[in-house]
All heavy atoms as TSV, in Angstrom:
chain	resi	resn	atom	element	x	y	z
A	1	MET	N	N	-32.238	38.285	-266.469
A	1	MET	CA	C	-32.881	38.729	-265.240
A	1	MET	C	C	-34.032	37.773	-264.921
A	1	MET	O	O	-34.854	37.483	-265.781
A	1	MET	CB	C	-33.390	40.159	-265.415
A	1	MET	CG	C	-33.926	40.749	-264.144
A	1	MET	SD	S	-34.541	42.421	-264.326
A	1	MET	CE	C	-33.047	43.332	-264.231
A	2	SER	N	N	-34.093	37.306	-263.684
A	2	SER	CA	C	-35.137	36.372	-263.295
A	2	SER	C	C	-36.424	37.132	-262.955
A	2	SER	O	O	-36.380	38.284	-262.529
A	2	SER	CB	C	-34.696	35.540	-262.098
A	2	SER	OG	O	-34.518	36.377	-260.987
A	3	PRO	N	N	-37.588	36.486	-263.146
A	3	PRO	CA	C	-38.852	37.156	-262.793
A	3	PRO	C	C	-38.954	37.358	-261.293
A	3	PRO	O	O	-38.315	36.660	-260.505
A	3	PRO	CB	C	-39.920	36.192	-263.310
A	3	PRO	CG	C	-39.249	34.873	-263.353
A	3	PRO	CD	C	-37.785	35.151	-263.644
A	4	ARG	N	N	-39.765	38.300	-260.880
A	4	ARG	CA	C	-39.955	38.568	-259.447
A	4	ARG	C	C	-40.624	37.368	-258.779
A	4	ARG	O	O	-41.509	36.756	-259.344
A	4	ARG	CB	C	-40.813	39.802	-259.254
A	4	ARG	CG	C	-40.130	41.054	-259.746
A	4	ARG	CD	C	-40.943	42.236	-259.399
A	4	ARG	NE	N	-40.806	42.449	-257.955
A	4	ARG	CZ	C	-41.010	43.591	-257.365
A	4	ARG	NH1	N	-41.373	44.628	-258.054
A	4	ARG	NH2	N	-40.869	43.721	-256.069
A	5	THR	N	N	-40.213	37.094	-257.569
A	5	THR	CA	C	-40.802	35.978	-256.828
A	5	THR	C	C	-41.513	36.533	-255.604
A	5	THR	O	O	-41.355	37.689	-255.243
A	5	THR	CB	C	-39.721	34.980	-256.393
A	5	THR	OG1	O	-38.771	35.671	-255.585
A	5	THR	CG2	C	-39.033	34.358	-257.589
A	6	GLY	N	N	-42.286	35.684	-254.962
A	6	GLY	CA	C	-43.014	36.095	-253.768
A	6	GLY	C	C	-44.500	36.138	-254.026
A	6	GLY	O	O	-44.996	35.753	-255.077
A	7	ARG	N	N	-45.221	36.657	-253.037
A	7	ARG	CA	C	-46.678	36.730	-253.151
A	7	ARG	C	C	-47.077	37.809	-254.141
A	7	ARG	O	O	-46.441	38.858	-254.201
A	7	ARG	CB	C	-47.290	37.034	-251.789
A	7	ARG	CG	C	-47.072	35.895	-250.781
A	7	ARG	CD	C	-47.864	36.131	-249.529
A	7	ARG	NE	N	-49.268	36.306	-249.779
A	7	ARG	CZ	C	-50.173	35.339	-249.790
A	7	ARG	NH1	N	-49.794	34.117	-249.564
A	7	ARG	NH2	N	-51.435	35.597	-250.006
A	8	PRO	N	N	-48.160	37.575	-254.897
A	8	PRO	CA	C	-48.637	38.622	-255.808
A	8	PRO	C	C	-49.214	39.797	-255.027
A	8	PRO	O	O	-49.643	39.659	-253.881
A	8	PRO	CB	C	-49.724	37.922	-256.628
A	8	PRO	CG	C	-50.096	36.721	-255.854
A	8	PRO	CD	C	-48.930	36.352	-254.988
A	9	LYS	N	N	-49.210	40.959	-255.643
A	9	LYS	CA	C	-49.754	42.159	-255.015
A	9	LYS	C	C	-51.264	41.998	-254.830
A	9	LYS	O	O	-51.960	41.475	-255.692
A	9	LYS	CB	C	-49.485	43.394	-255.874
A	9	LYS	CG	C	-48.028	43.691	-256.092
A	9	LYS	CD	C	-47.416	44.234	-254.840
A	9	LYS	CE	C	-45.965	44.593	-255.089
A	9	LYS	NZ	N	-45.256	44.982	-253.924
A	10	SER	N	N	-51.760	42.475	-253.691
A	10	SER	CA	C	-53.184	42.393	-253.383
A	10	SER	C	C	-53.925	43.540	-254.049
A	10	SER	O	O	-53.393	44.646	-254.188
A	10	SER	CB	C	-53.383	42.467	-251.873
A	10	SER	OG	O	-54.750	42.546	-251.554
A	11	ALA	N	N	-55.167	43.297	-254.444
A	11	ALA	CA	C	-55.994	44.351	-255.032
A	11	ALA	C	C	-56.407	45.367	-253.971
A	11	ALA	O	O	-56.616	46.533	-254.277
A	11	ALA	CB	C	-57.229	43.742	-255.689
A	12	ASN	N	N	-56.527	44.919	-252.727
A	12	ASN	CA	C	-56.934	45.792	-251.628
A	12	ASN	C	C	-56.008	45.530	-250.435
A	12	ASN	O	O	-56.392	44.861	-249.485
A	12	ASN	CB	C	-58.398	45.517	-251.260
A	12	ASN	CG	C	-58.916	46.499	-250.235
A	12	ASN	OD1	O	-58.305	47.528	-249.979
A	12	ASN	ND2	N	-60.040	46.168	-249.635
A	13	PRO	N	N	-54.789	46.075	-250.475
A	13	PRO	CA	C	-53.849	45.771	-249.388
A	13	PRO	C	C	-54.297	46.356	-248.057
A	13	PRO	O	O	-54.875	47.430	-247.991
A	13	PRO	CB	C	-52.547	46.426	-249.860
A	13	PRO	CG	C	-52.965	47.481	-250.809
A	13	PRO	CD	C	-54.249	47.006	-251.438
A	14	LYS	N	N	-54.035	45.607	-246.993
A	14	LYS	CA	C	-54.386	46.038	-245.636
A	14	LYS	C	C	-53.131	46.675	-245.034
A	14	LYS	O	O	-52.252	45.992	-244.545
A	14	LYS	CB	C	-54.837	44.854	-244.780
A	14	LYS	CG	C	-55.868	43.934	-245.423
A	14	LYS	CD	C	-57.165	44.628	-245.700
A	14	LYS	CE	C	-58.240	43.679	-246.129
A	14	LYS	NZ	N	-58.258	43.306	-247.495
A	15	VAL	N	N	-53.044	48.010	-245.091
A	15	VAL	CA	C	-51.828	48.689	-244.665
A	15	VAL	C	C	-51.950	49.321	-243.285
A	15	VAL	O	O	-50.945	49.678	-242.684
A	15	VAL	CB	C	-51.398	49.767	-245.691
A	15	VAL	CG1	C	-51.024	49.106	-247.007
A	15	VAL	CG2	C	-52.498	50.777	-245.905
A	16	LYS	N	N	-53.137	49.468	-242.766
A	16	LYS	CA	C	-53.338	50.067	-241.449
A	16	LYS	C	C	-53.515	48.974	-240.408
A	16	LYS	O	O	-54.174	47.971	-240.664
A	16	LYS	CB	C	-54.578	50.975	-241.433
A	16	LYS	CG	C	-54.513	52.119	-242.406
A	16	LYS	CD	C	-53.446	53.096	-241.999
A	16	LYS	CE	C	-53.408	54.253	-242.980
A	16	LYS	NZ	N	-52.386	55.213	-242.666
A	17	GLN	N	N	-52.920	49.185	-239.239
A	17	GLN	CA	C	-53.026	48.215	-238.158
A	17	GLN	C	C	-53.723	48.866	-236.979
A	17	GLN	O	O	-53.490	50.039	-236.684
A	17	GLN	CB	C	-51.637	47.741	-237.737
A	17	GLN	CG	C	-51.671	46.625	-236.737
A	17	GLN	CD	C	-50.281	46.059	-236.494
A	17	GLN	OE1	O	-49.318	46.445	-237.130
A	17	GLN	NE2	N	-50.197	45.137	-235.575
A	18	LEU	N	N	-54.600	48.105	-236.326
A	18	LEU	CA	C	-55.389	48.617	-235.216
A	18	LEU	C	C	-55.302	47.640	-234.052
A	18	LEU	O	O	-55.495	46.446	-234.228
A	18	LEU	CB	C	-56.851	48.771	-235.661
A	18	LEU	CG	C	-57.860	49.243	-234.647
A	18	LEU	CD1	C	-57.569	50.682	-234.252
A	18	LEU	CD2	C	-59.255	49.155	-235.234
A	19	GLY	N	N	-55.019	48.160	-232.872
A	19	GLY	CA	C	-55.011	47.327	-231.670
A	19	GLY	C	C	-56.316	47.527	-230.924
A	19	GLY	O	O	-56.813	48.639	-230.817
A	20	VAL	N	N	-56.877	46.444	-230.396
A	20	VAL	CA	C	-58.165	46.512	-229.711
A	20	VAL	C	C	-58.051	45.799	-228.372
A	20	VAL	O	O	-57.473	44.717	-228.284
A	20	VAL	CB	C	-59.278	45.838	-230.557
A	20	VAL	CG1	C	-60.598	45.874	-229.844
A	20	VAL	CG2	C	-59.390	46.492	-231.908
A	21	ARG	N	N	-58.603	46.408	-227.339
A	21	ARG	CA	C	-58.642	45.780	-226.020
A	21	ARG	C	C	-60.088	45.388	-225.734
A	21	ARG	O	O	-60.987	46.216	-225.827
A	21	ARG	CB	C	-58.124	46.749	-224.969
A	21	ARG	CG	C	-56.661	47.095	-225.162
A	21	ARG	CD	C	-56.242	48.233	-224.277
A	21	ARG	NE	N	-56.345	47.914	-222.862
A	21	ARG	CZ	C	-55.323	47.630	-222.071
A	21	ARG	NH1	N	-54.106	47.643	-222.563
A	21	ARG	NH2	N	-55.510	47.366	-220.798
A	22	LEU	N	N	-60.290	44.119	-225.405
A	22	LEU	CA	C	-61.629	43.596	-225.147
A	22	LEU	C	C	-61.682	42.972	-223.757
A	22	LEU	O	O	-60.697	42.394	-223.288
A	22	LEU	CB	C	-62.001	42.527	-226.174
A	22	LEU	CG	C	-62.005	42.943	-227.639
A	22	LEU	CD1	C	-62.241	41.727	-228.517
A	22	LEU	CD2	C	-63.042	44.001	-227.892
A	23	ASP	N	N	-62.860	43.061	-223.125
A	23	ASP	CA	C	-63.038	42.344	-221.872
A	23	ASP	C	C	-63.338	40.876	-222.187
A	23	ASP	O	O	-63.540	40.501	-223.346
A	23	ASP	CB	C	-64.133	42.976	-221.018
A	23	ASP	CG	C	-65.490	43.021	-221.708
A	23	ASP	OD1	O	-65.757	42.160	-222.567
A	23	ASP	OD2	O	-66.286	43.906	-221.381
A	24	GLU	N	N	-63.334	40.041	-221.173
A	24	GLU	CA	C	-63.515	38.595	-221.357
A	24	GLU	C	C	-64.850	38.256	-222.007
A	24	GLU	O	O	-64.941	37.377	-222.859
A	24	GLU	CB	C	-63.378	37.863	-220.024
A	24	GLU	CG	C	-61.980	37.877	-219.459
A	24	GLU	CD	C	-60.992	37.073	-220.301
A	24	GLU	OE1	O	-61.400	36.070	-220.912
A	24	GLU	OE2	O	-59.818	37.472	-220.347
A	25	GLU	N	N	-65.915	38.957	-221.601
A	25	GLU	CA	C	-67.255	38.674	-222.133
A	25	GLU	C	C	-67.333	38.982	-223.629
A	25	GLU	O	O	-67.860	38.193	-224.406
A	25	GLU	CB	C	-68.290	39.496	-221.368
A	25	GLU	CG	C	-69.711	39.231	-221.817
A	25	GLU	CD	C	-70.731	40.078	-221.064
A	25	GLU	OE1	O	-70.350	40.730	-220.068
A	25	GLU	OE2	O	-71.899	40.072	-221.478
A	26	THR	N	N	-66.797	40.131	-224.033
A	26	THR	CA	C	-66.833	40.510	-225.443
A	26	THR	C	C	-65.974	39.570	-226.278
A	26	THR	O	O	-66.357	39.183	-227.394
A	26	THR	CB	C	-66.361	41.965	-225.616
A	26	THR	OG1	O	-67.163	42.803	-224.778
A	26	THR	CG2	C	-66.498	42.429	-227.044
A	27	LEU	N	N	-64.818	39.181	-225.759
A	27	LEU	CA	C	-63.953	38.245	-226.470
A	27	LEU	C	C	-64.631	36.885	-226.627
A	27	LEU	O	O	-64.520	36.247	-227.674
A	27	LEU	CB	C	-62.620	38.093	-225.743
A	27	LEU	CG	C	-61.586	37.214	-226.421
A	27	LEU	CD1	C	-61.238	37.748	-227.800
A	27	LEU	CD2	C	-60.348	37.111	-225.562
A	28	ALA	N	N	-65.359	36.452	-225.619
A	28	ALA	CA	C	-66.089	35.181	-225.703
A	28	ALA	C	C	-67.162	35.262	-226.790
A	28	ALA	O	O	-67.340	34.320	-227.560
A	28	ALA	CB	C	-66.714	34.841	-224.357
A	29	LYS	N	N	-67.859	36.404	-226.855
A	29	LYS	CA	C	-68.871	36.589	-227.907
A	29	LYS	C	C	-68.229	36.564	-229.290
A	29	LYS	O	O	-68.754	35.957	-230.227
A	29	LYS	CB	C	-69.614	37.902	-227.703
A	29	LYS	CG	C	-70.531	37.918	-226.501
A	29	LYS	CD	C	-71.151	39.285	-226.311
A	29	LYS	CE	C	-72.007	39.360	-225.071
A	29	LYS	NZ	N	-72.567	40.702	-224.851
A	30	LEU	N	N	-67.071	37.224	-229.413
A	30	LEU	CA	C	-66.359	37.231	-230.689
A	30	LEU	C	C	-65.955	35.820	-231.080
A	30	LEU	O	O	-66.121	35.421	-232.241
A	30	LEU	CB	C	-65.127	38.138	-230.593
A	30	LEU	CG	C	-64.224	38.204	-231.822
A	30	LEU	CD1	C	-64.990	38.720	-233.029
A	30	LEU	CD2	C	-63.018	39.072	-231.540
A	31	ASP	N	N	-65.472	35.034	-230.137
A	31	ASP	CA	C	-65.064	33.664	-230.442
A	31	ASP	C	C	-66.254	32.784	-230.828
A	31	ASP	O	O	-66.115	31.884	-231.667
A	31	ASP	CB	C	-64.302	33.060	-229.264
A	31	ASP	CG	C	-62.900	33.650	-229.143
A	31	ASP	OD1	O	-62.367	34.150	-230.154
A	31	ASP	OD2	O	-62.350	33.619	-228.026
A	32	ILE	N	N	-67.432	33.030	-230.254
A	32	ILE	CA	C	-68.637	32.301	-230.661
A	32	ILE	C	C	-68.968	32.636	-232.114
A	32	ILE	O	O	-69.294	31.752	-232.913
A	32	ILE	CB	C	-69.815	32.632	-229.728
A	32	ILE	CG1	C	-69.572	32.008	-228.355
A	32	ILE	CG2	C	-71.141	32.149	-230.316
A	32	ILE	CD1	C	-70.534	32.477	-227.284
A	33	LEU	N	N	-68.861	33.909	-232.479
A	33	LEU	CA	C	-69.105	34.312	-233.868
A	33	LEU	C	C	-68.071	33.710	-234.813
A	33	LEU	O	O	-68.402	33.305	-235.937
A	33	LEU	CB	C	-69.093	35.840	-233.986
A	33	LEU	CG	C	-70.247	36.556	-233.301
A	33	LEU	CD1	C	-69.988	38.061	-233.281
A	33	LEU	CD2	C	-71.554	36.249	-234.000
A	34	VAL	N	N	-66.829	33.641	-234.371
A	34	VAL	CA	C	-65.763	33.034	-235.179
A	34	VAL	C	C	-66.092	31.574	-235.470
A	34	VAL	O	O	-65.961	31.112	-236.605
A	34	VAL	CB	C	-64.403	33.172	-234.455
A	34	VAL	CG1	C	-63.350	32.255	-235.056
A	34	VAL	CG2	C	-63.926	34.616	-234.478
A	35	ASP	N	N	-66.530	30.847	-234.449
A	35	ASP	CA	C	-66.910	29.445	-234.646
A	35	ASP	C	C	-68.118	29.310	-235.565
A	35	ASP	O	O	-68.168	28.422	-236.411
A	35	ASP	CB	C	-67.214	28.777	-233.306
A	35	ASP	CG	C	-65.975	28.566	-232.462
A	35	ASP	OD1	O	-64.862	28.546	-233.030
A	35	ASP	OD2	O	-66.121	28.424	-231.231
A	36	HIS	N	N	-69.088	30.193	-235.406
A	36	HIS	CA	C	-70.308	30.121	-236.209
A	36	HIS	C	C	-70.029	30.390	-237.687
A	36	HIS	O	O	-70.501	29.671	-238.560
A	36	HIS	CB	C	-71.337	31.116	-235.682
A	36	HIS	CG	C	-72.593	31.157	-236.491
A	36	HIS	ND1	N	-73.548	30.171	-236.413
A	36	HIS	CD2	C	-73.043	32.047	-237.405
A	36	HIS	CE1	C	-74.543	30.459	-237.240
A	36	HIS	NE2	N	-74.248	31.599	-237.850
A	37	TYR	N	N	-69.276	31.449	-237.971
A	37	TYR	CA	C	-69.021	31.845	-239.359
A	37	TYR	C	C	-67.799	31.163	-239.971
A	37	TYR	O	O	-67.547	31.315	-241.159
A	37	TYR	CB	C	-68.850	33.365	-239.454
A	37	TYR	CG	C	-70.154	34.102	-239.288
A	37	TYR	CD1	C	-70.450	34.773	-238.104
A	37	TYR	CD2	C	-71.093	34.135	-240.301
A	37	TYR	CE1	C	-71.650	35.446	-237.942
A	37	TYR	CE2	C	-72.296	34.794	-240.155
A	37	TYR	CZ	C	-72.563	35.450	-238.975
A	37	TYR	OH	O	-73.755	36.110	-238.823
A	38	GLN	N	N	-67.044	30.413	-239.167
A	38	GLN	CA	C	-65.827	29.748	-239.644
A	38	GLN	C	C	-64.892	30.738	-240.339
A	38	GLN	O	O	-64.403	30.504	-241.444
A	38	GLN	CB	C	-66.183	28.576	-240.583
A	38	GLN	CG	C	-66.918	27.447	-239.915
A	38	GLN	CD	C	-66.062	26.757	-238.867
A	38	GLN	OE1	O	-64.973	26.304	-239.179
A	38	GLN	NE2	N	-66.535	26.708	-237.631
A	39	GLU	N	N	-64.677	31.863	-239.696
A	39	GLU	CA	C	-63.793	32.915	-240.183
A	39	GLU	C	C	-62.797	33.260	-239.090
A	39	GLU	O	O	-62.902	32.791	-237.965
A	39	GLU	CB	C	-64.605	34.176	-240.544
A	39	GLU	CG	C	-65.506	34.032	-241.746
A	39	GLU	CD	C	-64.741	34.099	-243.062
A	39	GLU	OE1	O	-63.541	34.432	-243.056
A	39	GLU	OE2	O	-65.349	33.806	-244.093
A	40	THR	N	N	-61.853	34.123	-239.413
A	40	THR	CA	C	-60.908	34.597	-238.408
A	40	THR	C	C	-61.556	35.711	-237.598
A	40	THR	O	O	-62.595	36.260	-237.990
A	40	THR	CB	C	-59.637	35.140	-239.075
A	40	THR	OG1	O	-59.984	36.265	-239.887
A	40	THR	CG2	C	-58.954	34.070	-239.913
A	41	ARG	N	N	-60.926	36.051	-236.488
A	41	ARG	CA	C	-61.444	37.153	-235.667
A	41	ARG	C	C	-61.490	38.444	-236.476
A	41	ARG	O	O	-62.464	39.188	-236.405
A	41	ARG	CB	C	-60.572	37.357	-234.434
A	41	ARG	CG	C	-60.742	36.304	-233.368
A	41	ARG	CD	C	-59.788	36.560	-232.223
A	41	ARG	NE	N	-60.036	35.658	-231.104
A	41	ARG	CZ	C	-59.280	35.584	-230.039
A	41	ARG	NH1	N	-58.208	36.347	-229.928
A	41	ARG	NH2	N	-59.575	34.745	-229.064
A	42	VAL	N	N	-60.449	38.695	-237.239
A	42	VAL	CA	C	-60.384	39.927	-238.032
A	42	VAL	C	C	-61.499	39.955	-239.082
A	42	VAL	O	O	-62.143	40.985	-239.286
A	42	VAL	CB	C	-58.998	40.062	-238.697
A	42	VAL	CG1	C	-58.956	41.238	-239.641
A	42	VAL	CG2	C	-57.923	40.196	-237.641
A	43	ALA	N	N	-61.742	38.820	-239.730
A	43	ALA	CA	C	-62.791	38.758	-240.742
A	43	ALA	C	C	-64.161	39.011	-240.128
A	43	ALA	O	O	-64.999	39.706	-240.720
A	43	ALA	CB	C	-62.768	37.414	-241.453
A	44	VAL	N	N	-64.403	38.464	-238.939
A	44	VAL	CA	C	-65.686	38.681	-238.257
A	44	VAL	C	C	-65.829	40.151	-237.874
A	44	VAL	O	O	-66.902	40.740	-238.034
A	44	VAL	CB	C	-65.820	37.763	-237.019
A	44	VAL	CG1	C	-67.027	38.135	-236.184
A	44	VAL	CG2	C	-65.914	36.308	-237.458
A	45	LEU	N	N	-64.756	40.768	-237.394
A	45	LEU	CA	C	-64.816	42.198	-237.072
A	45	LEU	C	C	-65.108	43.029	-238.313
A	45	LEU	O	O	-65.901	43.971	-238.274
A	45	LEU	CB	C	-63.507	42.648	-236.419
A	45	LEU	CG	C	-63.260	42.102	-235.017
A	45	LEU	CD1	C	-61.854	42.452	-234.554
A	45	LEU	CD2	C	-64.293	42.629	-234.048
A	46	ARG	N	N	-64.490	42.681	-239.438
A	46	ARG	CA	C	-64.768	43.401	-240.692
A	46	ARG	C	C	-66.227	43.235	-241.109
A	46	ARG	O	O	-66.860	44.181	-241.573
A	46	ARG	CB	C	-63.846	42.901	-241.802
A	46	ARG	CG	C	-62.429	43.387	-241.663
A	46	ARG	CD	C	-61.609	43.004	-242.892
A	46	ARG	NE	N	-60.222	43.339	-242.683
A	46	ARG	CZ	C	-59.214	42.488	-242.762
A	46	ARG	NH1	N	-59.431	41.218	-243.075
A	46	ARG	NH2	N	-57.979	42.884	-242.555
A	47	LEU	N	N	-66.770	42.010	-240.944
A	47	LEU	CA	C	-68.181	41.782	-241.269
A	47	LEU	C	C	-69.089	42.659	-240.401
A	47	LEU	O	O	-70.067	43.233	-240.892
A	47	LEU	CB	C	-68.554	40.309	-241.054
A	47	LEU	CG	C	-68.070	39.305	-242.085
A	47	LEU	CD1	C	-68.323	37.886	-241.593
A	47	LEU	CD2	C	-68.752	39.544	-243.406
A	48	GLY	N	N	-68.757	42.760	-239.118
A	48	GLY	CA	C	-69.548	43.597	-238.211
A	48	GLY	C	C	-69.499	45.060	-238.597
A	48	GLY	O	O	-70.510	45.764	-238.559
A	49	ILE	N	N	-68.326	45.535	-238.981
A	49	ILE	CA	C	-68.186	46.930	-239.407
A	49	ILE	C	C	-69.015	47.180	-240.657
A	49	ILE	O	O	-69.728	48.188	-240.763
A	49	ILE	CB	C	-66.704	47.277	-239.634
A	49	ILE	CG1	C	-65.973	47.304	-238.295
A	49	ILE	CG2	C	-66.556	48.607	-240.361
A	49	ILE	CD1	C	-64.454	47.356	-238.415
A	50	GLU	N	N	-68.938	46.270	-241.619
A	50	GLU	CA	C	-69.709	46.437	-242.864
A	50	GLU	C	C	-71.211	46.427	-242.577
A	50	GLU	O	O	-71.966	47.204	-243.148
A	50	GLU	CB	C	-69.352	45.347	-243.869
A	50	GLU	CG	C	-67.979	45.500	-244.454
A	50	GLU	CD	C	-67.809	46.798	-245.216
A	50	GLU	OE1	O	-68.738	47.232	-245.924
A	50	GLU	OE2	O	-66.723	47.403	-245.092
A	51	LYS	N	N	-71.654	45.555	-241.687
A	51	LYS	CA	C	-73.084	45.469	-241.358
A	51	LYS	C	C	-73.558	46.767	-240.704
A	51	LYS	O	O	-74.591	47.328	-241.068
A	51	LYS	CB	C	-73.364	44.291	-240.428
A	51	LYS	CG	C	-74.812	44.170	-240.052
A	51	LYS	CD	C	-75.090	42.939	-239.236
A	51	LYS	CE	C	-76.571	42.907	-238.925
A	51	LYS	NZ	N	-76.986	41.674	-238.310
A	52	LEU	N	N	-72.808	47.254	-239.724
A	52	LEU	CA	C	-73.184	48.505	-239.045
A	52	LEU	C	C	-73.153	49.683	-239.999
A	52	LEU	O	O	-74.003	50.575	-239.955
A	52	LEU	CB	C	-72.275	48.756	-237.851
A	52	LEU	CG	C	-72.487	47.844	-236.658
A	52	LEU	CD1	C	-71.407	48.097	-235.606
A	52	LEU	CD2	C	-73.860	48.035	-236.058
A	53	PHE	N	N	-72.177	49.709	-240.898
A	53	PHE	CA	C	-72.064	50.810	-241.852
A	53	PHE	C	C	-73.227	50.800	-242.838
A	53	PHE	O	O	-73.786	51.845	-243.158
A	53	PHE	CB	C	-70.737	50.730	-242.614
A	53	PHE	CG	C	-70.474	51.931	-243.472
A	53	PHE	CD1	C	-70.091	53.132	-242.904
A	53	PHE	CD2	C	-70.609	51.864	-244.838
A	53	PHE	CE1	C	-69.857	54.249	-243.690
A	53	PHE	CE2	C	-70.385	52.961	-245.633
A	53	PHE	CZ	C	-69.994	54.161	-245.059
A	54	SER	N	N	-73.642	49.593	-243.288
A	54	SER	CA	C	-74.764	49.520	-244.225
A	54	SER	C	C	-76.070	49.957	-243.532
A	54	SER	O	O	-76.931	50.568	-244.162
A	54	SER	CB	C	-74.914	48.117	-244.788
A	54	SER	OG	O	-75.298	47.197	-243.790
A	55	GLU	N	N	-76.220	49.658	-242.242
A	55	GLU	CA	C	-77.405	50.117	-241.491
A	55	GLU	C	C	-77.383	51.626	-241.322
A	55	GLU	O	O	-78.433	52.262	-241.328
A	55	GLU	CB	C	-77.454	49.433	-240.123
A	55	GLU	CG	C	-77.770	47.973	-240.176
A	55	GLU	CD	C	-77.711	47.298	-238.810
A	55	GLU	OE1	O	-77.490	48.011	-237.794
A	55	GLU	OE2	O	-77.845	46.070	-238.756
A	56	LEU	N	N	-76.205	52.203	-241.177
A	56	LEU	CA	C	-76.065	53.635	-241.023
A	56	LEU	C	C	-76.513	54.373	-242.287
A	56	LEU	O	O	-77.153	55.416	-242.206
A	56	LEU	CB	C	-74.612	53.995	-240.699
A	56	LEU	CG	C	-74.272	55.455	-240.488
A	56	LEU	CD1	C	-74.973	55.982	-239.237
A	56	LEU	CD2	C	-72.783	55.633	-240.383
A	57	LYS	N	N	-76.200	53.821	-243.440
A	57	LYS	CA	C	-76.564	54.449	-244.715
A	57	LYS	C	C	-78.058	54.412	-244.960
A	57	LYS	O	O	-78.588	55.242	-245.673
A	57	LYS	CB	C	-75.820	53.802	-245.875
A	57	LYS	CG	C	-74.335	54.084	-245.861
A	57	LYS	CD	C	-73.651	53.724	-247.150
A	57	LYS	CE	C	-73.805	52.298	-247.538
A	57	LYS	NZ	N	-72.998	51.916	-248.718
A	58	ASN	N	N	-78.762	53.450	-244.362
A	58	ASN	CA	C	-80.219	53.313	-244.593
A	58	ASN	C	C	-81.020	54.226	-243.761
A	58	ASN	O	O	-80.933	54.970	-243.018
A	58	ASN	CB	C	-80.667	51.884	-244.323
A	58	ASN	CG	C	-80.131	50.941	-245.358
A	58	ASN	OD1	O	-79.773	51.354	-246.451
A	58	ASN	ND2	N	-80.048	49.683	-245.019
């Protein structure tokens, strides 16, 4: 029997999908943040969620 092939299992799999509708101004702001942080749009959105959540706890 051959070993399993493919990508290894993730420690924190992303199983939920979310669709978002943005106006042109908000999308432009998001793209500026993407360029600044050199991350993907999704990564920048996750950073924003974490930042807001940490402020909420304080």
